C-alpha positions, 0 to 999 in steps of 0.5 A: 132149908125144908119148907112145906107150902100150903096149897089151899085151892084148886089148880085154877085159882091164882093162889095155887099158881103162886104156891107152885111158882114159889116152890120152884123158886125155893128149888132153884135156890137149892132148898127142899119145898114140898107143896101140900095140896089141902084142896083135896081135903075140903068137904062142904067148903071146910078144910080139915087140918088133920091131914096137914098136921100129920104131914107136918109131924112126919116131914120134919119141916123147918117152916110152913108157908101159907098165902093168906095165913090159911091154917095159921090159927090151928090149935091143939086141945091144949089151946097152943098153936100147932106150929109152936108145939111142933117147933115149925116157923109159920110164914103167913103171906098176906096178899090182901089187907089182913082185915079180910083174913081175921084168922091171920090176926090170931094171937095164939101163934107165937112163932109167927113170921108174917109177910105183908104186901103193903107197908100200911098192912104191916103197920095195921097188924103191928098196931094190934100188937101181934106176937112174932115178926113181920116184914113187907114183900111184894109178890114175885113173878115168873119170867115168861119162857120167851122174849116179849112181843115188840111194843109197836106190834101190840094191838091193844093200846090200853088194857085193864082187867077187872070184874064189875062188882056193882055200884057200892052203896053207903049202907051205913048212912041208913042207920040211926045216928050214932058214934059208930055211924059217924066213925064209919063216915069219917073213915070212908071220907079219909080213905077217899082222900088218902092216896094210899088208902091207909085204913090205920091212918084213916081210923086214927085221924077219925078217932082223933077228930071225934075225940074218942081216944081209941087206938088199935092194940089197947084192948083185944076184944075191942080190936076184934069189933073194930076189925069187923066194923071197918071191913065194910068201909074199906070194901066200899072204897075199893069198889068205888076206886075200881069203878071210878078208874074204869069209868074215867078211862072209858070216858077219856076217849082213849082206846081201851080194852076192858077184860071182865064180866059186867062192864058192857052193861055198866058202861054201855057201848062206846066207840073207844072201848073194846069189851072182853067179856067173861072171866079169864083165869090168872094163868091166861092173863099173860097172853093178854098182857103180851098184846097190850102196850099199857096195862093198868094195875088197880087197887094197889092198896090191896098189896099184892100187885101181881098184875103189875109185875106179871104185866111188866115181864111181858113187856107192857108199860104199867100204870098204877095208883100210888103205892110206895112199895110198888114205886120202890120195886119199879125204881121210881117214875122211870119204871112205872107211871103212878096216878093219885087214886084220890083224883081218879080223873087224872089217870086219863092224863097219865095214860094219854101222855104214854099213848101219844108219845114214845114214853110208853115203850121206854117205861115198859123197857125200864119196868121189865128190867127192874122186875127181872133184876129184883122182882122174880119169884126166886128173889122173893124165895131168897128174901123169905129164907133170909127172913126166917134165918135172921 
């Protein structure tokens, strides 16, 4: 199979590293994978599709793979999809909720092969009745070149990487009373109470409680409005989740290292907290994971969970908020420790048990074995080939 992999950003961006890794995964399986660097065609923040179209026409590709579905909405003058017209299957891999990539929800693409990193994201997109096929697949990781550092020799008991994004505000509460305001408030309340923060379930439950009778997929114009409307409450909940978990760990007294800008000012100096300030590129994270016994995976509802798989491969025990997809990848509680994001204070108990016993080392070993067995990039490459061939 011959595939074109779209590289939309500069080399330092995590997506570009995922593209390069996936290309190596396809090559390992004997397929021809061409990485197309579209970042060199960006002018004033806008990427032209002209060069990509020319490459697709000349290359005789079977499929095009694009993280976040970049270029998936490109059309001809006739209004038809470029990929449909060329007979090329378009694989859009959403590493986040599709609500943040509205172009991934474009209905013009008929030969869509959508990959979602969370089953709730796939359910949301399917509710919109998009054409094409869909599946759920967590991002794969590349195996480190050497053996992991011994668990007991690691100097950081608990490690968490996250940027401080501020204290989220419920701005909609300042608006005048309306159906839209009540809808947003209801969605937020239900997202906060749901252990996987499913936006589709929160919307449906709120619509039923308000007796609106609204459902996604009934009216494309209304769908577009609802997608734009619900982006703000979902972002609010994600930011609040991140803040509450980091605060819970900082207040727990457990020895925690926090990597990311802004946290020292947000939390203040604490004897149990080590701050690594400044932004760390994703490609440099493995070295930090390699010196950590326990790594926290935040916002599993985002879907990609790349921190979980990459940290596990370095030999760290992974603790995450609940995700059915992540739990399945790690083979259940023997491979990953999960906490309920709706009760963030519980993370201190989960992490504390691992810190104070030998359970952390066993968890790290089992988690790494599970990722080696079924969570590598080459496994995902094979799954994509199977998905395209079905």
